[in-house]
N, C-alpha and C positions, 0 to 999 in steps of 0.2 A: 155310177161311182157308189161305195160300200164303203159307209163313217168317213166318207171325205177322201176317199184316195180311189185311186183309179185300178179298177181290175179287169181280168183276162177273163174272156167267155168260155169259161174251162168246159161249160154243157157243150159248145161247140167243138171246141178239141174232141173231146171225147167223139160225140158222133162223128168225126172225122176219121180218128182212128179206128172205132167200130167198122166203117163201112170198109178203110185197109185191109181189116183182119178178116170181115167176111170174105172179099176176094182172096186174100192169100188162103184161107182156111179151106175155099171152095177147091182150090188148084192142088190141095196137099192130099197127100195119104193117112196121114197120121193125123186126122183134125182135131182131134181132143187133144191132144200135148200141145200141137200147133195155137190152138186158140188161148189155152191157159198160159203158153208163152207170151204172146203177142200182148194178150188183155194185161198179162202183170209187168210186161214193160210199159206198155202205153199207160196204164196207171200211176207206175211211178216215178213217170215223165210227168204227167199232168198234174200232180200231187204238187211240185214244188210251185206249180203256179195259182193254185187256189189261194183265196184270200180269206178264208175264216180260219180258224187255229182250232187244230182237232188234236191237239195232246201232243206230246213228244214221247217217242223211243228211242232208247240209244243214243241219245243226244238232239242232234236235228230232225232226226227219221217221223214221220206221223207214222200211226201204227196201220194204214193202207201200204206206206212204202216198204215197212218191215213186213208185212206180210205178201206184198209182192218180191221181197227179195226171197224170202222162204219159198215161193212157190216157183221163180226161176231157178234158183239152184236144185230143186228137186227135179224139175223137166229137164235141165243141164245134164243130170247125172242119168235120167231114163234116155236122154237121147244118145250119151255115150255109151251104155250098156247094150244097145242094140236093139233089135225087135227080140220080144217075150216070147215062148213058144203056147202055142193053144193046145188046152187040154180037149182031148176030145171025150 
């Protein structure tokens, strides 16, 4: 109970999400992009279940959700752009 209200165990949600991310990233070639994308998605979702007030940005979004959206957009753009050339 948190201030007399039922709350979700978001720490456990995050541990589970990070385990799924670890397994997924381990199997992909683009590990850093995959990690950033999956962590941003999981963080965005988990923030809805948090019981504390962390401030509002753009209406109903928390600052962590706004940052997650920006990371998701950048990573989707980078995935769509394709692989980058390596400079030797």
